[in-house]
C-alpha positions as CSV (number, residue, x, y, z in Angstrom):
1,M,-8.0,-17.4,-14.8
2,Q,-7.8,-19.4,-11.6
3,T,-10.6,-19.3,-9.1
4,R,-10.6,-19.8,-5.4
5,P,-13.4,-20.4,-2.9
6,L,-14.7,-17.4,-0.9
7,G,-14.6,-18.9,2.6
8,D,-17.3,-21.5,3.1
9,T,-19.9,-19.6,1.1
10,G,-19.8,-21.9,-2.0
11,I,-18.9,-18.8,-4.1
12,E,-15.9,-19.1,-6.4
13,V,-14.0,-15.8,-7.2
14,S,-11.3,-15.1,-9.7
15,R,-7.8,-14.9,-8.3
16,L,-7.6,-11.4,-9.6
17,C,-10.2,-8.9,-8.5
18,L,-10.8,-5.5,-10.2
19,G,-10.4,-2.7,-7.6
20,T,-12.3,0.5,-8.5
21,M,-11.4,3.2,-6.1
22,T,-10.1,5.5,-8.9
23,F,-13.5,5.4,-10.7
24,G,-15.0,8.9,-10.4
25,E,-11.7,10.7,-9.5
26,Q,-8.9,9.6,-11.8
27,N,-11.2,7.7,-14.2
28,S,-14.3,8.9,-16.0
29,E,-17.4,6.8,-16.3
30,A,-16.5,5.8,-19.8
31,E,-13.0,4.7,-18.7
32,A,-14.5,2.8,-15.8
33,H,-16.8,0.9,-18.1
34,E,-13.8,0.1,-20.4
35,Q,-11.8,-1.3,-17.5
36,L,-14.8,-3.4,-16.4
37,D,-15.4,-4.8,-19.9
38,R,-11.7,-5.7,-20.3
39,A,-11.5,-7.3,-16.9
40,V,-14.5,-9.5,-17.5
41,A,-13.4,-10.4,-21.0
42,F,-10.1,-11.6,-19.4
43,G,-11.9,-13.9,-17.0
44,I,-12.3,-11.7,-13.8
45,N,-15.6,-12.3,-12.2
46,F,-14.9,-10.4,-8.9
47,I,-15.3,-6.6,-8.6
48,D,-14.6,-4.7,-5.3
49,T,-15.8,-1.2,-4.4
50,A,-17.0,0.8,-1.3
51,E,-19.6,3.3,-0.4
52,M,-16.7,5.8,0.4
53,Y,-15.1,5.6,-3.0
54,P,-13.5,7.2,-5.0
55,V,-10.3,8.0,-3.1
56,P,-9.3,10.5,-1.8
57,P,-12.7,10.6,-0.1
58,K,-14.7,13.8,-0.6
59,A,-18.3,14.8,0.0
60,D,-18.9,15.9,-3.6
61,T,-17.7,12.6,-5.1
62,Q,-18.7,10.0,-2.4
63,G,-20.7,7.1,-4.0
64,R,-19.7,8.0,-7.5
65,T,-17.6,4.8,-7.9
66,E,-20.6,2.6,-7.1
67,A,-22.8,4.7,-9.4
68,Y,-20.4,4.1,-12.3
69,I,-20.4,0.3,-11.6
70,G,-24.2,0.5,-11.4
71,S,-24.6,2.1,-14.8
72,W,-22.2,-0.6,-16.2
73,L,-24.3,-3.4,-14.7
74,K,-27.5,-1.9,-16.0
75,H,-26.1,-1.6,-19.5
76,R,-24.5,-5.0,-19.4
77,G,-27.7,-6.7,-18.3
78,S,-26.1,-9.8,-16.8
79,R,-25.7,-9.5,-13.1
80,D,-25.6,-13.1,-11.8
81,D,-22.2,-14.0,-13.3
82,I,-20.5,-11.1,-11.4
83,I,-19.4,-11.4,-7.8
84,L,-19.8,-7.9,-6.5
85,A,-18.2,-6.7,-3.2
86,T,-18.7,-3.4,-1.5
87,K,-18.0,-2.0,2.0
88,A,-19.7,-0.1,4.8
89,T,-17.5,2.8,6.0
90,G,-16.2,2.8,9.6
91,P,-16.0,5.8,11.9
92,G,-14.4,8.9,10.4
93,P,-15.7,10.9,7.4
94,D,-18.6,13.0,8.6
95,H,-19.9,13.5,5.0
96,I,-21.1,9.8,5.0
97,R,-24.3,9.2,7.0
98,G,-23.5,12.2,9.2
99,G,-20.6,10.3,10.8
100,P,-20.6,6.6,9.9
101,R,-21.1,3.9,12.5
102,L,-21.4,0.1,12.2
103,S,-24.7,0.1,14.1
104,R,-27.9,-1.5,13.0
105,D,-29.5,1.7,11.7
106,H,-26.4,2.8,9.9
107,L,-25.8,-0.5,8.2
108,H,-29.4,-0.7,7.0
109,Q,-29.1,2.8,5.6
110,A,-25.7,2.1,4.0
111,I,-26.7,-1.1,2.2
112,D,-29.9,0.5,0.8
113,E,-27.9,3.5,-0.6
114,S,-25.3,1.2,-2.1
115,L,-27.9,-1.0,-3.7
116,A,-29.5,2.0,-5.3
117,R,-26.2,3.3,-6.7
118,L,-25.2,-0.1,-7.9
119,Q,-28.6,-0.7,-9.5
120,T,-28.8,-4.2,-8.1
121,D,-31.0,-6.1,-5.6
122,Y,-28.1,-7.8,-3.7
123,I,-24.4,-7.6,-2.8
124,D,-22.4,-10.8,-3.0
125,L,-19.9,-9.8,-0.3
126,Y,-20.6,-7.0,2.1
127,Q,-17.5,-5.9,4.1
128,L,-16.9,-3.7,7.1
129,H,-14.3,-1.2,5.7
130,W,-12.5,-0.9,9.0
131,P,-13.5,-1.7,12.7
132,E,-15.3,0.7,14.9
133,R,-13.1,-0.2,17.8
134,N,-9.5,1.1,18.4
135,A,-7.0,-1.3,16.8
136,N,-3.7,-1.3,15.0
137,F,-4.7,-0.9,11.3
138,F,-3.9,1.8,8.7
139,G,-0.1,1.7,9.0
140,K,0.2,0.7,12.7
141,L,2.1,-2.4,13.8
142,G,2.1,-1.8,17.5
143,Y,-1.1,-1.8,19.6
144,A,-1.8,0.9,22.1
145,Y,-4.9,0.4,24.3
146,A,-7.3,3.3,24.5
147,E,-10.7,3.5,26.3
148,E,-13.7,3.4,24.1
149,D,-16.8,5.2,25.3
150,D,-19.4,4.7,22.6
151,T,-18.5,1.8,20.3
152,T,-21.1,-0.3,18.6
153,P,-20.8,-3.9,20.0
154,L,-19.7,-6.3,17.3
155,E,-22.7,-8.4,18.3
156,E,-25.0,-5.6,17.1
157,T,-23.1,-5.3,13.8
158,L,-23.2,-9.0,13.1
159,A,-26.9,-9.2,14.0
160,A,-27.7,-6.4,11.6
161,L,-25.8,-8.2,8.9
162,K,-27.8,-11.3,9.6
163,E,-31.0,-9.3,9.0
164,L,-29.6,-8.2,5.7
165,V,-28.7,-11.7,4.7
166,E,-32.1,-12.9,5.6
167,A,-33.6,-10.1,3.6
168,G,-31.7,-11.2,0.5
169,K,-29.7,-8.0,0.3
170,I,-26.3,-9.6,0.9
171,R,-25.0,-13.2,0.4
172,A,-21.8,-13.2,2.5
173,I,-19.9,-10.9,4.8
174,G,-16.3,-9.9,5.2
175,L,-14.0,-7.8,7.3
176,S,-11.4,-5.2,6.1
177,N,-8.4,-3.6,7.8
178,D,-8.8,-5.9,10.7
179,T,-6.6,-7.9,13.1
180,P,-6.3,-11.6,14.2
181,W,-8.3,-10.8,17.3
182,G,-11.0,-9.1,15.3
183,V,-11.4,-12.0,12.9
184,M,-11.4,-14.6,15.6
185,R,-13.9,-12.7,17.7
186,A,-16.3,-12.4,14.7
187,L,-15.9,-16.1,14.1
188,H,-16.6,-16.9,17.7
189,L,-19.7,-14.8,17.8
190,A,-21.0,-16.3,14.6
191,E,-20.6,-19.8,16.0
192,A,-22.0,-19.0,19.5
193,Q,-25.0,-16.9,18.4
194,G,-25.9,-18.2,15.0
195,L,-24.7,-15.0,13.2
196,P,-23.2,-14.8,9.7
197,R,-19.7,-16.2,9.4
198,V,-16.9,-14.0,8.0
199,A,-15.8,-15.3,4.6
200,S,-12.7,-13.0,3.9
201,V,-10.6,-10.2,5.3
202,Q,-9.5,-7.4,3.0
203,N,-6.1,-6.1,4.2
204,P,-3.0,-4.6,2.6
205,Y,-0.5,-7.1,1.4
206,N,2.6,-6.4,-0.8
207,L,6.3,-6.8,-0.8
208,L,6.7,-3.8,1.4
209,N,4.0,-4.8,3.9
210,R,3.7,-8.5,4.7
211,S,2.4,-8.0,8.2
212,F,-0.6,-10.2,7.3
213,E,1.8,-13.2,7.6
214,V,2.5,-12.6,11.2
215,G,-0.9,-13.6,12.7
216,L,-3.6,-13.5,10.1
217,A,-2.1,-16.0,7.6
218,E,-2.6,-18.8,10.1
219,V,-6.2,-17.6,10.8
220,A,-6.8,-17.5,7.0
221,H,-5.6,-21.0,6.6
222,R,-7.1,-22.7,9.6
223,E,-10.4,-20.8,9.6
224,R,-10.9,-20.6,5.9
225,V,-11.1,-16.8,5.9
226,G,-8.8,-15.9,3.0
227,L,-7.1,-12.6,2.2
228,L,-8.4,-10.1,-0.3
229,A,-5.1,-8.3,-0.9
230,Y,-5.4,-4.6,-1.5
231,S,-2.5,-2.3,-2.5
232,P,-0.5,-5.2,-4.0
233,L,1.7,-2.6,-5.7
234,A,2.0,-0.4,-2.7
235,F,0.3,2.6,-4.4
236,G,2.4,1.9,-7.5
237,M,5.7,2.1,-5.6
238,L,6.7,-1.4,-6.6
239,S,6.5,-0.6,-10.3
240,G,9.7,1.4,-9.7
241,K,8.2,4.6,-11.3
242,Y,8.7,6.7,-8.1
243,L,12.4,5.7,-7.5
244,D,14.9,8.5,-7.0
245,G,12.1,10.9,-6.2
246,A,10.4,10.7,-9.6
247,R,6.8,11.9,-9.7
248,P,5.3,11.0,-13.1
249,E,2.6,13.3,-14.4
250,G,-0.9,12.1,-13.5
251,A,0.4,9.4,-11.1
252,R,-1.3,8.9,-7.7
253,L,1.6,10.0,-5.5
254,T,2.1,13.0,-7.8
255,L,-1.6,14.1,-7.6
256,F,-2.3,13.3,-3.9
257,E,0.2,14.2,-1.2
258,R,-1.9,12.2,1.4
259,F,-0.6,8.9,0.0
260,Q,2.7,8.6,1.9
261,R,2.3,5.2,3.4
262,Y,4.9,3.6,1.2
263,T,7.4,6.4,0.6
264,N,9.6,6.4,3.8
265,P,13.3,5.9,3.3
266,Q,13.3,2.2,4.3
267,A,10.5,1.5,1.9
268,Q,12.2,3.3,-1.0
269,A,15.4,1.3,-0.3
270,A,13.6,-2.0,-0.3
271,T,11.7,-1.0,-3.5
272,A,15.0,-0.3,-5.3
273,E,16.2,-3.8,-4.4
274,Y,12.9,-5.5,-5.5
275,V,13.0,-3.6,-8.8
276,K,16.6,-4.8,-9.3
277,I,15.6,-8.4,-8.7
278,A,12.9,-8.1,-11.4
279,R,15.2,-6.4,-13.9
280,D,18.0,-8.9,-13.3
281,A,15.5,-11.7,-14.0
282,D,14.2,-9.8,-17.1
283,L,10.8,-9.3,-15.4
284,D,8.6,-6.3,-15.2
285,P,8.8,-5.1,-11.6
286,A,5.1,-4.5,-11.2
287,R,4.2,-7.9,-12.7
288,M,6.7,-9.6,-10.4
289,A,5.2,-7.9,-7.3
290,L,1.7,-9.0,-8.3
291,A,2.8,-12.5,-9.1
292,F,4.3,-12.8,-5.7
293,V,1.0,-11.9,-4.1
294,N,-0.8,-14.3,-6.5
295,S,1.4,-17.2,-5.2
296,R,0.4,-17.0,-1.6
297,D,-1.5,-20.0,-0.2
298,F,-3.6,-17.8,2.1
299,L,-4.8,-15.6,-0.8
300,T,-8.4,-15.6,-2.0
301,S,-8.1,-12.8,-4.5
302,N,-5.6,-10.1,-5.4
303,I,-7.2,-6.7,-5.9
304,I,-5.6,-5.0,-8.9
305,G,-6.3,-1.4,-9.8
306,A,-5.3,0.9,-12.7
307,T,-5.9,4.3,-14.1
308,R,-4.8,3.5,-17.6
309,M,-5.6,0.6,-19.8
310,A,-1.9,-0.2,-20.3
311,Q,-1.5,-0.6,-16.6
312,L,-4.5,-2.9,-16.4
313,E,-3.1,-5.1,-19.2
314,S,0.1,-5.4,-17.3
315,N,-1.7,-6.3,-14.1
316,L,-3.8,-8.9,-15.9
317,A,-0.6,-10.5,-17.3
318,S,0.5,-11.3,-13.8
319,E,-2.0,-14.1,-13.7
320,S,0.2,-16.3,-15.9
321,L,3.5,-15.4,-14.3
322,R,5.2,-18.0,-12.1
323,L,8.2,-16.9,-10.1
324,D,11.1,-19.3,-10.0
325,G,13.0,-20.4,-6.9
326,E,15.9,-18.0,-7.5
327,V,13.7,-15.0,-7.7
328,L,11.6,-16.0,-4.7
329,E,14.8,-16.5,-2.6
330,A,16.1,-13.1,-3.6
331,I,12.8,-11.6,-2.5
332,E,13.1,-13.3,0.8
333,D,16.6,-12.0,1.3
334,V,15.4,-8.4,0.9
335,H,12.5,-9.1,3.2
336,R,14.8,-10.4,5.9
337,R,16.8,-7.1,5.7
338,Y,13.8,-4.8,5.3
339,S,11.0,-6.5,7.2
340,N,7.7,-4.7,6.6
341,P,9.1,-1.3,6.1
342,A,5.7,0.2,5.2
343,P,2.9,-1.4,7.2
């Protein structure tokens, strides 16, 4: 398993990271522990979760994912060889902290509740799940300005995170679902005011959504704020299992109608072409899609997720797959014709 530096923190993380948002909804506690054991045995040292998980977010399941990881950590009894990441929820779901903010009081509450569920004294990487300000994330390419009446200043958020670093509750900080301006503003404030420096940005990145390359890839390279890529299989679309309107029993898009981000006609057409490239090259389509993400220079870690162990094994196998020039050129040809069909 390759490792890559997490920004300037001195922390090394595995190139594959185990995503956990299905734990507590599609996966039981026993299944979660089985996935965690297998991932660590394979060489993964990096686990990503969030206070909001599992997904879809619901009041009666919120925090269950962290609790499952916490029971695994307690049973395992070896915390320091795991790099554990979680996230503080941005504005939106009222069942979290009565309406979550990224203010000082909210962040102190959020970290303490996460630490309790995770049964640990510290988080290695604490991320802001999405910004409190208006910005173009969650499927938006264009930016439409809107007045903001009551938004927590980023200075306050970073100052609160500094307090948590100094208290030993977190080691490093990261952003998620953010923009080039958001990352550069956070870096500027860190340098100007002695606040914690952002180590990573967790954004979507896959064959159907390469918008990270437009502005953030240069930031990642020049500022050493690498990508933690989520949805590398576009909610499973890139496996090909949903082609021609198929809805396999128990699959995410079958169970949850809310996940429509990658199902528009353009995305489906592009997916069909990517799947054909893989099959013509005698490759598993999902493995090819993951190997493409793994190959990016701006990547810190690729967040894989699975509901079944067979899926996890396939995802793990992408670590050793290297795509040849012919396959990569065929991928670029499709990308030129279907540029970011599902941001």
